[in-house]
All heavy atoms as a GROMACS GRO file, in nm:
protein
  614
    1MET      N    1   0.584  -0.574  -1.344
    1MET     CA    2   0.487  -0.484  -1.289
    1MET      C    3   0.518  -0.445  -1.146
    1MET      O    4   0.485  -0.337  -1.104
    1MET     CB    5   0.348  -0.544  -1.296
    1MET     CG    6   0.275  -0.501  -1.419
    1MET     SD    7   0.102  -0.541  -1.403
    1MET     CE    8   0.071  -0.566  -1.576
    2ALA      N    9   0.581  -0.532  -1.074
    2ALA     CA   10   0.616  -0.500  -0.936
    2ALA      C   11   0.707  -0.378  -0.932
    2ALA      O   12   0.703  -0.300  -0.839
    2ALA     CB   13   0.684  -0.618  -0.868
    3ALA      N   14   0.788  -0.359  -1.037
    3ALA     CA   15   0.874  -0.242  -1.042
    3ALA      C   16   0.790  -0.116  -1.051
    3ALA      O   17   0.828  -0.012  -0.997
    3ALA     CB   18   0.968  -0.251  -1.162
    4ASP      N   19   0.674  -0.122  -1.116
    4ASP     CA   20   0.587  -0.006  -1.124
    4ASP      C   21   0.543   0.038  -0.986
    4ASP      O   22   0.542   0.156  -0.954
    4ASP     CB   23   0.462  -0.036  -1.208
    4ASP     CG   24   0.494  -0.051  -1.356
    4ASP    OD1   25   0.606  -0.012  -1.395
    4ASP    OD2   26   0.409  -0.101  -1.430
    5VAL      N   27   0.505  -0.057  -0.902
    5VAL     CA   28   0.460  -0.024  -0.768
    5VAL      C   29   0.577   0.032  -0.689
    5VAL      O   30   0.563   0.132  -0.619
    5VAL     CB   31   0.402  -0.149  -0.698
    5VAL    CG1   32   0.370  -0.119  -0.553
    5VAL    CG2   33   0.277  -0.196  -0.771
    6GLY      N   34   0.693  -0.027  -0.701
    6GLY     CA   35   0.810   0.018  -0.629
    6GLY      C   36   0.851   0.160  -0.665
    6GLY      O   37   0.909   0.232  -0.586
    7MET      N   38   0.818   0.201  -0.786
    7MET     CA   39   0.853   0.336  -0.829
    7MET      C   40   0.740   0.434  -0.804
    7MET      O   41   0.745   0.548  -0.845
    7MET     CB   42   0.890   0.335  -0.978
    7MET     CG   43   1.011   0.250  -1.010
    7MET     SD   44   1.158   0.290  -0.912
    7MET     CE   45   1.194   0.452  -0.972
    8GLY      N   46   0.634   0.391  -0.737
    8GLY     CA   47   0.524   0.480  -0.705
    8GLY      C   48   0.422   0.493  -0.816
    8GLY      O   49   0.328   0.568  -0.804
    9LEU      N   50   0.439   0.420  -0.924
    9LEU     CA   51   0.343   0.423  -1.032
    9LEU      C   52   0.227   0.330  -0.999
    9LEU      O   53   0.245   0.233  -0.928
    9LEU     CB   54   0.408   0.380  -1.163
    9LEU     CG   55   0.528   0.463  -1.207
    9LEU    CD1   56   0.593   0.402  -1.330
    9LEU    CD2   57   0.490   0.606  -1.233
   10GLY      N   58   0.111   0.360  -1.050
   10GLY     CA   59  -0.004   0.277  -1.024
   10GLY      C   60  -0.076   0.313  -0.895
   10GLY      O   61  -0.177   0.257  -0.863
   11VAL      N   62  -0.022   0.406  -0.820
   11VAL     CA   63  -0.087   0.456  -0.700
   11VAL      C   64  -0.144   0.592  -0.737
   11VAL      O   65  -0.077   0.692  -0.735
   11VAL     CB   66   0.011   0.464  -0.580
   11VAL    CG1   67  -0.060   0.510  -0.456
   11VAL    CG2   68   0.075   0.328  -0.557
   12LYS      N   69  -0.270   0.590  -0.776
   12LYS     CA   70  -0.337   0.704  -0.836
   12LYS      C   71  -0.338   0.828  -0.747
   12LYS      O   72  -0.375   0.821  -0.632
   12LYS     CB   73  -0.480   0.668  -0.873
   12LYS     CG   74  -0.488   0.551  -0.968
   12LYS     CD   75  -0.630   0.504  -0.986
   12LYS     CE   76  -0.630   0.377  -1.068
   12LYS     NZ   77  -0.757   0.311  -1.066
   13GLY      N   78  -0.296   0.939  -0.804
   13GLY     CA   79  -0.306   1.067  -0.737
   13GLY      C   80  -0.206   1.089  -0.625
   13GLY      O   81  -0.217   1.185  -0.551
   14MET      N   82  -0.109   1.001  -0.611
   14MET     CA   83  -0.012   1.016  -0.502
   14MET      C   84   0.128   1.028  -0.560
   14MET      O   85   0.173   0.942  -0.633
   14MET     CB   86  -0.019   0.897  -0.407
   14MET     CG   87  -0.152   0.881  -0.337
   14MET     SD   88  -0.154   0.745  -0.220
   14MET     CE   89  -0.059   0.816  -0.088
   15GLN      N   90   0.194   1.136  -0.524
   15GLN     CA   91   0.334   1.155  -0.560
   15GLN      C   92   0.416   1.128  -0.435
   15GLN      O   93   0.404   1.200  -0.337
   15GLN     CB   94   0.357   1.298  -0.611
   15GLN     CG   95   0.287   1.330  -0.740
   15GLN     CD   96   0.341   1.248  -0.856
   15GLN    OE1   97   0.460   1.219  -0.863
   15GLN    NE2   98   0.252   1.210  -0.946
   16LEU      N   99   0.497   1.024  -0.441
   16LEU     CA  100   0.574   0.984  -0.324
   16LEU      C  101   0.722   0.986  -0.356
   16LEU      O  102   0.763   0.951  -0.467
   16LEU     CB  103   0.533   0.844  -0.278
   16LEU     CG  104   0.386   0.825  -0.241
   16LEU    CD1  105   0.358   0.678  -0.214
   16LEU    CD2  106   0.349   0.909  -0.121
   17ALA      N  107   0.801   1.022  -0.258
   17ALA     CA  108   0.947   1.018  -0.272
   17ALA      C  109   0.994   0.873  -0.259
   17ALA      O  110   0.923   0.789  -0.202
   17ALA     CB  111   1.012   1.105  -0.165
   18GLU      N  112   1.112   0.847  -0.312
   18GLU     CA  113   1.166   0.710  -0.307
   18GLU      C  114   1.176   0.657  -0.165
   18GLU      O  115   1.146   0.540  -0.140
   18GLU     CB  116   1.304   0.706  -0.373
   18GLU     CG  117   1.299   0.688  -0.522
   18GLU     CD  118   1.437   0.666  -0.582
   18GLU    OE1  119   1.507   0.573  -0.536
   18GLU    OE2  120   1.474   0.742  -0.672
   19ASP      N  121   1.218   0.741  -0.070
   19ASP     CA  122   1.232   0.694   0.068
   19ASP      C  123   1.096   0.662   0.129
   19ASP      O  124   1.083   0.568   0.208
   19ASP     CB  125   1.311   0.794   0.153
   19ASP     CG  126   1.247   0.932   0.160
   19ASP    OD1  127   1.177   0.971   0.065
   19ASP    OD2  128   1.269   1.002   0.261
   20GLN      N  129   0.991   0.738   0.091
   20GLN     CA  130   0.856   0.708   0.140
   20GLN      C  131   0.808   0.574   0.085
   20GLN      O  132   0.753   0.491   0.159
   20GLN     CB  133   0.758   0.818   0.099
   20GLN     CG  134   0.781   0.949   0.171
   20GLN     CD  135   0.695   1.060   0.114
   20GLN    OE1  136   0.681   1.074  -0.007
   20GLN    NE2  137   0.636   1.138   0.204
   21ILE      N  138   0.830   0.553  -0.043
   21ILE     CA  139   0.790   0.426  -0.106
   21ILE      C  140   0.863   0.309  -0.042
   21ILE      O  141   0.804   0.205  -0.014
   21ILE     CB  142   0.816   0.431  -0.258
   21ILE    CG1  143   0.728   0.537  -0.323
   21ILE    CG2  144   0.793   0.294  -0.322
   21ILE    CD1  145   0.767   0.572  -0.465
   22LYS      N  146   0.992   0.329  -0.014
   22LYS     CA  147   1.071   0.221   0.048
   22LYS      C  148   1.012   0.183   0.184
   22LYS      O  149   0.996   0.065   0.214
   22LYS     CB  150   1.216   0.267   0.063
   22LYS     CG  151   1.305   0.161   0.122
   22LYS     CD  152   1.449   0.207   0.130
   22LYS     CE  153   1.534   0.099   0.192
   22LYS     NZ  154   1.673   0.141   0.212
   23VAL      N  155   0.977   0.282   0.266
   23VAL     CA  156   0.920   0.256   0.398
   23VAL      C  157   0.785   0.185   0.384
   23VAL      O  158   0.758   0.086   0.452
   23VAL     CB  159   0.904   0.387   0.478
   23VAL    CG1  160   0.819   0.365   0.603
   23VAL    CG2  161   1.040   0.443   0.515
   24LEU      N  162   0.701   0.235   0.293
   24LEU     CA  163   0.568   0.175   0.273
   24LEU      C  164   0.579   0.031   0.223
   24LEU      O  165   0.514  -0.059   0.276
   24LEU     CB  166   0.487   0.260   0.175
   24LEU     CG  167   0.444   0.397   0.226
   24LEU    CD1  168   0.397   0.485   0.111
   24LEU    CD2  169   0.338   0.385   0.333
   25GLU      N  170   0.662   0.009   0.123
   25GLU     CA  171   0.679  -0.127   0.066
   25GLU      C  172   0.737  -0.223   0.170
   25GLU      O  173   0.696  -0.338   0.177
   25GLU     CB  174   0.768  -0.123  -0.057
   25GLU     CG  175   0.699  -0.074  -0.181
   25GLU     CD  176   0.595  -0.171  -0.236
   25GLU    OE1  177   0.601  -0.292  -0.208
   25GLU    OE2  178   0.506  -0.124  -0.308
   26GLU      N  179   0.834  -0.175   0.247
   26GLU     CA  180   0.896  -0.260   0.349
   26GLU      C  181   0.791  -0.303   0.452
   26GLU      O  182   0.786  -0.420   0.492
   26GLU     CB  183   1.009  -0.183   0.416
   26GLU     CG  184   1.097  -0.267   0.503
   26GLU     CD  185   1.220  -0.192   0.547
   26GLU    OE1  186   1.309  -0.169   0.462
   26GLU    OE2  187   1.225  -0.153   0.667
   27ASN      N  188   0.708  -0.210   0.494
   27ASN     CA  189   0.603  -0.244   0.590
   27ASN      C  190   0.500  -0.337   0.528
   27ASN      O  191   0.452  -0.429   0.593
   27ASN     CB  192   0.536  -0.117   0.643
   27ASN     CG  193   0.615  -0.054   0.755
   27ASN    OD1  194   0.612  -0.101   0.868
   27ASN    ND2  195   0.688   0.051   0.724
   28PHE      N  196   0.468  -0.315   0.402
   28PHE     CA  197   0.370  -0.399   0.332
   28PHE      C  198   0.420  -0.543   0.321
   28PHE      O  199   0.346  -0.637   0.345
   28PHE     CB  200   0.341  -0.342   0.194
   28PHE     CG  201   0.237  -0.416   0.117
   28PHE    CD1  202   0.102  -0.391   0.139
   28PHE    CD2  203   0.271  -0.512   0.023
   28PHE    CE1  204   0.004  -0.460   0.069
   28PHE    CE2  205   0.174  -0.580  -0.048
   28PHE     CZ  206   0.039  -0.554  -0.025
   29THR      N  207   0.546  -0.560   0.284
   29THR     CA  208   0.598  -0.695   0.260
   29THR      C  209   0.646  -0.765   0.388
   29THR      O  210   0.631  -0.887   0.399
   29THR     CB  211   0.713  -0.693   0.158
   29THR    OG1  212   0.816  -0.606   0.204
   29THR    CG2  213   0.666  -0.649   0.022
   30LYS      N  214   0.700  -0.691   0.484
   30LYS     CA  215   0.760  -0.755   0.600
   30LYS      C  216   0.678  -0.747   0.728
   30LYS      O  217   0.695  -0.828   0.817
   30LYS     CB  218   0.898  -0.693   0.628
   30LYS     CG  219   0.997  -0.720   0.516
   30LYS     CD  220   1.131  -0.659   0.548
   30LYS     CE  221   1.228  -0.683   0.432
   30LYS     NZ  222   1.356  -0.618   0.454
   31VAL      N  223   0.589  -0.647   0.738
   31VAL     CA  224   0.515  -0.629   0.862
   31VAL      C  225   0.370  -0.673   0.846
   31VAL      O  226   0.328  -0.771   0.905
   31VAL     CB  227   0.522  -0.481   0.911
   31VAL    CG1  228   0.443  -0.463   1.040
   31VAL    CG2  229   0.667  -0.439   0.931
   32THR      N  230   0.292  -0.601   0.765
   32THR     CA  231   0.152  -0.637   0.747
   32THR      C  232   0.095  -0.573   0.621
   32THR      O  233   0.134  -0.463   0.584
   32THR     CB  234   0.066  -0.594   0.868
   32THR    OG1  235  -0.069  -0.634   0.847
   32THR    CG2  236   0.071  -0.444   0.892
   33LYS      N  237   0.004  -0.643   0.559
   33LYS     CA  238  -0.066  -0.588   0.443
   33LYS      C  239  -0.191  -0.513   0.489
   33LYS      O  240  -0.250  -0.438   0.413
   33LYS     CB  241  -0.105  -0.701   0.347
   33LYS     CG  242   0.014  -0.759   0.275
   33LYS     CD  243  -0.026  -0.875   0.188
   33LYS     CE  244   0.090  -0.933   0.109
   33LYS     NZ  245   0.214  -0.951   0.179
   34HIS      N  246  -0.230  -0.534   0.615
   34HIS     CA  247  -0.350  -0.471   0.670
   34HIS      C  248  -0.318  -0.412   0.807
   34HIS      O  249  -0.352  -0.470   0.911
   34HIS     CB  250  -0.463  -0.574   0.684
   34HIS     CG  251  -0.496  -0.642   0.555
   34HIS    ND1  252  -0.570  -0.582   0.457
   34HIS    CD2  253  -0.460  -0.763   0.507
   34HIS    CE1  254  -0.581  -0.664   0.354
   34HIS    NE2  255  -0.514  -0.775   0.382
   35PRO      N  256  -0.252  -0.294   0.810
   35PRO     CA  257  -0.213  -0.236   0.938
   35PRO      C  258  -0.334  -0.188   1.020
   35PRO      O  259  -0.431  -0.136   0.964
   35PRO     CB  260  -0.125  -0.117   0.898
   35PRO     CG  261  -0.167  -0.082   0.759
   35PRO     CD  262  -0.211  -0.211   0.697
   36ASP      N  263  -0.326  -0.207   1.152
   36ASP     CA  264  -0.429  -0.154   1.240
   36ASP      C  265  -0.404  -0.003   1.257
   36ASP      O  266  -0.307   0.050   1.203
   36ASP     CB  267  -0.430  -0.227   1.374
   36ASP     CG  268  -0.297  -0.218   1.448
   36ASP    OD1  269  -0.222  -0.119   1.429
   36ASP    OD2  270  -0.266  -0.310   1.526
   37GLU      N  271  -0.490   0.065   1.332
   37GLU     CA  272  -0.480   0.211   1.346
   37GLU      C  273  -0.346   0.255   1.402
   37GLU      O  274  -0.288   0.352   1.355
   37GLU     CB  275  -0.594   0.264   1.433
   37GLU     CG  276  -0.724   0.279   1.360
   37GLU     CD  277  -0.827   0.352   1.444
   37GLU    OE1  278  -0.792   0.454   1.507
   37GLU    OE2  279  -0.942   0.307   1.446
   38THR      N  280  -0.299   0.186   1.505
   38THR     CA  281  -0.172   0.224   1.568
   38THR      C  282  -0.056   0.205   1.472
   38THR      O  283   0.028   0.293   1.457
   38THR     CB  284  -0.149   0.141   1.697
   38THR    OG1  285  -0.261   0.159   1.784
   38THR    CG2  286  -0.021   0.184   1.766
   39THR      N  287  -0.051   0.091   1.405
   39THR     CA  288   0.055   0.064   1.309
   39THR      C  289   0.050   0.163   1.195
   39THR      O  290   0.154   0.216   1.151
   39THR     CB  291   0.044  -0.080   1.256
   39THR    OG1  292   0.043  -0.171   1.367
   39THR    CG2  293   0.160  -0.115   1.164
   40LEU      N  294  -0.069   0.193   1.147
   40LEU     CA  295  -0.087   0.290   1.039
   40LEU      C  296  -0.034   0.427   1.081
   40LEU      O  297   0.035   0.494   1.003
   40LEU     CB  298  -0.235   0.299   1.002
   40LEU     CG  299  -0.269   0.367   0.872
   40LEU    CD1  300  -0.215   0.288   0.753
   40LEU    CD2  301  -0.419   0.383   0.859
   41MET      N  302  -0.063   0.467   1.203
   41MET     CA  303  -0.016   0.596   1.254
   41MET      C  304   0.138   0.599   1.259
   41MET      O  305   0.200   0.697   1.220
   41MET     CB  306  -0.073   0.620   1.394
   41MET     CG  307  -0.031   0.752   1.457
   41MET     SD  308  -0.102   0.775   1.621
   41MET     CE  309  -0.022   0.641   1.712
   42LEU      N  310   0.198   0.490   1.304
   42LEU     CA  311   0.345   0.483   1.312
   42LEU      C  312   0.409   0.485   1.173
   42LEU      O  313   0.509   0.554   1.151
   42LEU     CB  314   0.387   0.358   1.388
   42LEU     CG  315   0.352   0.355   1.536
   42LEU    CD1  316   0.378   0.217   1.595
   42LEU    CD2  317   0.428   0.462   1.611
   43ILE      N  318   0.350   0.412   1.078
   43ILE     CA  319   0.402   0.412   0.941
   43ILE      C  320   0.389   0.550   0.880
   43ILE      O  321   0.483   0.600   0.816
   43ILE     CB  322   0.329   0.306   0.855
   43ILE    CG1  323   0.357   0.165   0.907
   43ILE    CG2  324   0.371   0.318   0.709
   43ILE    CD1  325   0.269   0.057   0.847
   44ALA      N  326   0.274   0.615   0.901
   44ALA     CA  327   0.252   0.750   0.848
   44ALA      C  328   0.356   0.846   0.903
   44ALA      O  329   0.413   0.928   0.829
   44ALA     CB  330   0.111   0.797   0.882
   45ALA      N  331   0.381   0.839   1.033
   45ALA     CA  332   0.480   0.928   1.095
   45ALA      C  333   0.620   0.900   1.041
   45ALA      O  334   0.698   0.993   1.015
   45ALA     CB  335   0.479   0.910   1.247
   46GLU      N  336   0.651   0.774   1.020
   46GLU     CA  337   0.784   0.737   0.972
   46GLU      C  338   0.810   0.789   0.831
   46GLU      O  339   0.922   0.829   0.799
   46GLU     CB  340   0.798   0.584   0.974
   46GLU     CG  341   0.936   0.535   0.938
   46GLU     CD  342   0.951   0.384   0.945
   46GLU    OE1  343   0.856   0.315   0.988
   46GLU    OE2  344   1.058   0.336   0.907
   47CYS      N  345   0.707   0.791   0.746
   47CYS     CA  346   0.732   0.836   0.609
   47CYS      C  347   0.679   0.976   0.582
   47CYS      O  348   0.687   1.024   0.469
   47CYS     CB  349   0.680   0.734   0.507
   47CYS     SG  350   0.509   0.690   0.524
   48GLY      N  351   0.628   1.045   0.684
   48GLY     CA  352   0.588   1.184   0.668
   48GLY      C  353   0.462   1.205   0.587
   48GLY      O  354   0.446   1.308   0.521
   49LEU      N  355   0.371   1.109   0.593
   49LEU     CA  356   0.243   1.120   0.523
   49LEU      C  357   0.132   1.130   0.626
   49LEU      O  358   0.150   1.095   0.743
   49LEU     CB  359   0.219   0.996   0.435
   49LEU     CG  360   0.313   0.973   0.319
   49LEU    CD1  361   0.287   0.837   0.256
   49LEU    CD2  362   0.298   1.084   0.215
   50SER      N  363   0.015   1.174   0.580
   50SER     CA  364  -0.101   1.173   0.670
   50SER      C  365  -0.147   1.028   0.685
   50SER      O  366  -0.116   0.942   0.601
   50SER     CB  367  -0.214   1.258   0.612
   50SER     OG  368  -0.267   1.196   0.496
   51GLU      N  369  -0.222   1.002   0.791
   51GLU     CA  370  -0.276   0.867   0.810
   51GLU      C  371  -0.371   0.831   0.696
   51GLU      O  372  -0.376   0.716   0.652
   51GLU     CB  373  -0.349   0.857   0.944
   51GLU     CG  374  -0.252   0.861   1.062
   51GLU     CD  375  -0.324   0.857   1.196
   51GLU    OE1  376  -0.414   0.772   1.212
   51GLU    OE2  377  -0.289   0.938   1.281
   52GLU      N  378  -0.445   0.931   0.646
   52GLU     CA  379  -0.538   0.907   0.535
   52GLU      C  380  -0.463   0.866   0.409
   52GLU      O  381  -0.504   0.773   0.340
   52GLU     CB  382  -0.622   1.033   0.507
   52GLU     CG  383  -0.719   1.068   0.618
   52GLU     CD  384  -0.654   1.141   0.736
   52GLU    OE1  385  -0.541   1.196   0.722
   52GLU    OE2  386  -0.714   1.142   0.844
   53ASP      N  387  -0.354   0.937   0.378
   53ASP     CA  388  -0.275   0.902   0.260
   53ASP      C  389  -0.210   0.765   0.275
   53ASP      O  390  -0.201   0.688   0.178
   53ASP     CB  391  -0.168   1.007   0.232
   53ASP     CG  392  -0.225   1.133   0.166
   53ASP    OD1  393  -0.339   1.128   0.116
   53ASP    OD2  394  -0.154   1.236   0.165
   54THR      N  395  -0.164   0.735   0.394
   54THR     CA  396  -0.103   0.605   0.419
   54THR      C  397  -0.206   0.493   0.404
   54THR      O  398  -0.179   0.391   0.340
   54THR     CB  399  -0.039   0.602   0.560
   54THR    OG1  400   0.052   0.712   0.571
   54THR    CG2  401   0.037   0.473   0.584
   55ALA      N  402  -0.326   0.514   0.458
   55ALA     CA  403  -0.433   0.415   0.445
   55ALA      C  404  -0.471   0.398   0.298
   55ALA      O  405  -0.492   0.285   0.252
   55ALA     CB  406  -0.554   0.457   0.528
   56LYS      N  407  -0.478   0.509   0.224
   56LYS     CA  408  -0.510   0.503   0.081
   56LYS      C  409  -0.404   0.422   0.007
   56LYS      O  410  -0.436   0.337  -0.077
   56LYS     CB  411  -0.518   0.645   0.024
   56LYS     CG  412  -0.545   0.650  -0.124
   56LYS     CD  413  -0.548   0.794  -0.173
   56LYS     CE  414  -0.567   0.802  -0.322
   56LYS     NZ  415  -0.566   0.940  -0.371
   57TRP      N  416  -0.277   0.447   0.038
   57TRP     CA  417  -0.168   0.372  -0.028
   57TRP      C  418  -0.184   0.222  -0.002
   57TRP      O  419  -0.172   0.142  -0.093
   57TRP     CB  420  -0.031   0.422   0.020
   57TRP     CG  421   0.080   0.357  -0.054
   57TRP    CD1  422   0.138   0.401  -0.169
   57TRP    CD2  423   0.145   0.233  -0.022
   57TRP    NE1  424   0.235   0.312  -0.210
   57TRP    CE2  425   0.241   0.208  -0.121
   57TRP    CE3  426   0.131   0.141   0.083
   57TRP    CZ2  427   0.322   0.095  -0.119
   57TRP    CZ3  428   0.211   0.028   0.083
   57TRP    CH2  429   0.306   0.007  -0.016
   58PHE      N  430  -0.211   0.185   0.124
   58PHE     CA  431  -0.227   0.043   0.157
   58PHE      C  432  -0.347  -0.018   0.086
   58PHE      O  433  -0.340  -0.131   0.039
   58PHE     CB  434  -0.238   0.023   0.309
   58PHE     CG  435  -0.103   0.001   0.375
   58PHE    CD1  436  -0.030   0.108   0.423
   58PHE    CD2  437  -0.050  -0.126   0.386
   58PHE    CE1  438   0.094   0.089   0.481
   58PHE    CE2  439   0.074  -0.147   0.445
   58PHE     CZ  440   0.146  -0.039   0.492
   59ARG      N  441  -0.459   0.056   0.075
   59ARG     CA  442  -0.575   0.003   0.003
   59ARG      C  443  -0.541  -0.022  -0.144
   59ARG      O  444  -0.573  -0.129  -0.198
   59ARG     CB  445  -0.693   0.102   0.010
   59ARG     CG  446  -0.772   0.094   0.139
   59ARG     CD  447  -0.902   0.169   0.131
   59ARG     NE  448  -0.890   0.307   0.085
   59ARG     CZ  449  -0.862   0.411   0.164
   59ARG    NH1  450  -0.844   0.392   0.293
   59ARG    NH2  451  -0.853   0.533   0.114
   60LEU      N  452  -0.476   0.074  -0.207
   60LEU     CA  453  -0.441   0.060  -0.348
   60LEU      C  454  -0.336  -0.049  -0.369
   60LEU      O  455  -0.343  -0.128  -0.462
   60LEU     CB  456  -0.392   0.194  -0.404
   60LEU     CG  457  -0.498   0.304  -0.412
   60LEU    CD1  458  -0.433   0.437  -0.442
   60LEU    CD2  459  -0.604   0.270  -0.514
   61ARG      N  460  -0.239  -0.054  -0.280
   61ARG     CA  461  -0.132  -0.154  -0.290
   61ARG      C  462  -0.189  -0.294  -0.269
   61ARG      O  463  -0.149  -0.389  -0.336
   61ARG     CB  464  -0.022  -0.122  -0.190
   61ARG     CG  465   0.097  -0.217  -0.196
   61ARG     CD  466   0.167  -0.208  -0.330
   61ARG     NE  467   0.282  -0.295  -0.333
   61ARG     CZ  468   0.278  -0.424  -0.369
   61ARG    NH1  469   0.164  -0.480  -0.406
   61ARG    NH2  470   0.388  -0.496  -0.370
   62ASN      N  471  -0.283  -0.307  -0.176
   62ASN     CA  472  -0.348  -0.436  -0.154
   62ASN      C  473  -0.425  -0.480  -0.277
   62ASN      O  474  -0.421  -0.598  -0.313
   62ASN     CB  475  -0.444  -0.428  -0.034
   62ASN     CG  476  -0.379  -0.477   0.093
   62ASN    OD1  477  -0.336  -0.590   0.100
   62ASN    ND2  478  -0.369  -0.388   0.191
   63ALA      N  479  -0.493  -0.387  -0.342
   63ALA     CA  480  -0.567  -0.422  -0.464
   63ALA      C  481  -0.472  -0.471  -0.572
   63ALA      O  482  -0.499  -0.572  -0.639
   63ALA     CB  483  -0.646  -0.301  -0.514
   64LEU      N  484  -0.357  -0.405  -0.587
   64LEU     CA  485  -0.258  -0.448  -0.686
   64LEU      C  486  -0.202  -0.586  -0.651
   64LEU      O  487  -0.185  -0.671  -0.737
   64LEU     CB  488  -0.143  -0.346  -0.695
   64LEU     CG  489  -0.179  -0.212  -0.757
   64LEU    CD1  490  -0.061  -0.116  -0.741
   64LEU    CD2  491  -0.215  -0.227  -0.903
   65TRP      N  492  -0.175  -0.607  -0.523
   65TRP     CA  493  -0.122  -0.736  -0.479
   65TRP      C  494  -0.223  -0.847  -0.504
   65TRP      O  495  -0.189  -0.954  -0.554
   65TRP     CB  496  -0.085  -0.730  -0.330
   65TRP     CG  497  -0.039  -0.861  -0.277
   65TRP    CD1  498   0.084  -0.917  -0.290
   65TRP    CD2  499  -0.118  -0.957  -0.204
   65TRP    NE1  500   0.087  -1.040  -0.229
   65TRP    CE2  501  -0.036  -1.067  -0.176
   65TRP    CE3  502  -0.250  -0.958  -0.160
   65TRP    CZ2  503  -0.082  -1.176  -0.105
   65TRP    CZ3  504  -0.295  -1.068  -0.090
   65TRP    CH2  505  -0.211  -1.175  -0.064
   66ARG      N  506  -0.349  -0.821  -0.470
   66ARG     CA  507  -0.454  -0.922  -0.488
   66ARG      C  508  -0.471  -0.956  -0.636
   66ARG      O  509  -0.486  -1.073  -0.671
   66ARG     CB  510  -0.586  -0.875  -0.427
   66ARG     CG  511  -0.580  -0.869  -0.273
   66ARG     CD  512  -0.710  -0.819  -0.213
   66ARG     NE  513  -0.820  -0.908  -0.244
   66ARG     CZ  514  -0.844  -1.024  -0.184
   66ARG    NH1  515  -0.764  -1.066  -0.088
   66ARG    NH2  516  -0.947  -1.098  -0.219
   67GLN      N  517  -0.468  -0.855  -0.722
   67GLN     CA  518  -0.479  -0.882  -0.866
   67GLN      C  519  -0.361  -0.963  -0.915
   67GLN      O  520  -0.377  -1.055  -0.996
   67GLN     CB  521  -0.490  -0.751  -0.944
   67GLN     CG  522  -0.624  -0.684  -0.927
   67GLN     CD  523  -0.634  -0.550  -0.997
   67GLN    OE1  524  -0.534  -0.485  -1.022
   67GLN    NE2  525  -0.756  -0.510  -1.027
   68ALA      N  526  -0.241  -0.933  -0.867
   68ALA     CA  527  -0.121  -1.007  -0.906
   68ALA      C  528  -0.130  -1.153  -0.861
   68ALA      O  529  -0.076  -1.243  -0.926
   68ALA     CB  530   0.004  -0.941  -0.848
   69GLU      N  531  -0.201  -1.177  -0.750
   69GLU     CA  532  -0.219  -1.312  -0.698
   69GLU      C  533  -0.337  -1.384  -0.763
   69GLU      O  534  -0.367  -1.497  -0.728
   69GLU     CB  535  -0.238  -1.308  -0.545
   69GLU     CG  536  -0.117  -1.259  -0.468
   69GLU     CD  537  -0.002  -1.357  -0.475
   69GLU    OE1  538  -0.024  -1.477  -0.456
   69GLU    OE2  539   0.112  -1.311  -0.499
   70GLY      N  540  -0.405  -1.316  -0.853
   70GLY     CA  541  -0.520  -1.376  -0.919
   70GLY      C  542  -0.646  -1.374  -0.836
   70GLY      O  543  -0.739  -1.452  -0.858
   71LEU      N  544  -0.651  -1.285  -0.738
   71LEU     CA  545  -0.766  -1.273  -0.650
   71LEU      C  546  -0.847  -1.149  -0.689
   71LEU      O  547  -0.796  -1.061  -0.759
   71LEU     CB  548  -0.719  -1.257  -0.505
   71LEU     CG  549  -0.636  -1.372  -0.451
   71LEU    CD1  550  -0.570  -1.334  -0.319
   71LEU    CD2  551  -0.723  -1.495  -0.434
   72PRO      N  552  -0.972  -1.138  -0.643
   72PRO     CA  553  -1.048  -1.016  -0.668
   72PRO      C  554  -0.975  -0.895  -0.607
   72PRO      O  555  -0.910  -0.908  -0.503
   72PRO     CB  556  -1.180  -1.041  -0.597
   72PRO     CG  557  -1.190  -1.187  -0.579
   72PRO     CD  558  -1.049  -1.237  -0.569
   73ALA      N  559  -0.988  -0.780  -0.672
   73ALA     CA  560  -0.916  -0.661  -0.626
   73ALA      C  561  -0.958  -0.616  -0.487
   73ALA      O  562  -0.879  -0.560  -0.412
   73ALA     CB  563  -0.934  -0.547  -0.726
   74GLU      N  564  -1.084  -0.640  -0.451
   74GLU     CA  565  -1.133  -0.594  -0.323
   74GLU      C  566  -1.147  -0.710  -0.225
   74GLU      O  567  -1.197  -0.817  -0.262
   74GLU     CB  568  -1.267  -0.523  -0.338
   74GLU     CG  569  -1.254  -0.393  -0.414
   74GLU     CD  570  -1.383  -0.315  -0.418
   74GLU    OE1  571  -1.465  -0.334  -0.326
   74GLU    OE2  572  -1.400  -0.236  -0.510
   75LEU      N  573  -1.104  -0.688  -0.106
   75LEU     CA  574  -1.112  -0.788  -0.001
   75LEU      C  575  -1.257  -0.827   0.022
   75LEU      O  576  -1.343  -0.742   0.033
   75LEU     CB  577  -1.052  -0.733   0.130
   75LEU     CG  578  -1.042  -0.828   0.247
   75LEU    CD1  579  -0.949  -0.944   0.213
   75LEU    CD2  580  -0.993  -0.756   0.369
   76GLY      N  581  -1.282  -0.953   0.025
   76GLY     CA  582  -1.416  -1.004   0.055
   76GLY      C  583  -1.508  -1.014  -0.064
   76GLY      O  584  -1.621  -1.058  -0.051
   77SER      N  585  -1.462  -0.974  -0.181
   77SER     CA  586  -1.549  -0.987  -0.299
   77SER      C  587  -1.534  -1.127  -0.358
   77SER      O  588  -1.431  -1.190  -0.348
   77SER     CB  589  -1.517  -0.881  -0.404
   77SER     OG  590  -1.387  -0.896  -0.452
   78VAL      N  591  -1.641  -1.174  -0.420
   78VAL     CA  592  -1.641  -1.307  -0.477
   78VAL      C  593  -1.684  -1.296  -0.623
   78VAL      O  594  -1.781  -1.230  -0.655
   78VAL     CB  595  -1.737  -1.401  -0.401
   78VAL    CG1  596  -1.742  -1.537  -0.467
   78VAL    CG2  597  -1.697  -1.412  -0.256
   79LYS      N  598  -1.608  -1.361  -0.708
   79LYS     CA  599  -1.645  -1.363  -0.849
   79LYS      C  600  -1.667  -1.508  -0.890
   79LYS      O  601  -1.587  -1.595  -0.860
   79LYS     CB  602  -1.534  -1.303  -0.936
   79LYS     CG  603  -1.515  -1.154  -0.913
   79LYS     CD  604  -1.412  -1.100  -1.007
   79LYS     CE  605  -1.395  -0.951  -0.986
   79LYS     NZ  606  -1.292  -0.895  -1.072
   80ASP      N  607  -1.778  -1.535  -0.957
   80ASP     CA  608  -1.808  -1.670  -1.003
   80ASP      C  609  -1.745  -1.695  -1.138
   80ASP      O  610  -1.734  -1.612  -1.219
   80ASP     CB  611  -1.959  -1.692  -1.012
   80ASP     CG  612  -2.022  -1.690  -0.873
   80ASP    OD1  613  -1.954  -1.735  -0.778
   80ASP    OD2  614  -2.136  -1.646  -0.862
   0.00000   0.00000   0.00000
C-alpha cells in the first residue's frame, strides 16, 4: 500500500507529478509529518503547489500513515 501513496494514489482529488510526490514524501518521512506554516510554505514553493494543496496532502498522508500504524485516522481521536 505504501507504493500507492508514493504513486500519488489515495490522495483524493489531487493529480501530482512524480517529482512533486518525491518532494512531499521526502519531507513527510525525513523532516516532519506536521509542518508549521513556514515549513509548509517552503515545501509548497519547492514542489510548485499552493499552501492549501500542500496542507491538504499532508492531512491526507497523515491519515494514511496513522491507519497503517493502527491508529485512528484523525489526530486526537479516541476509539474504545
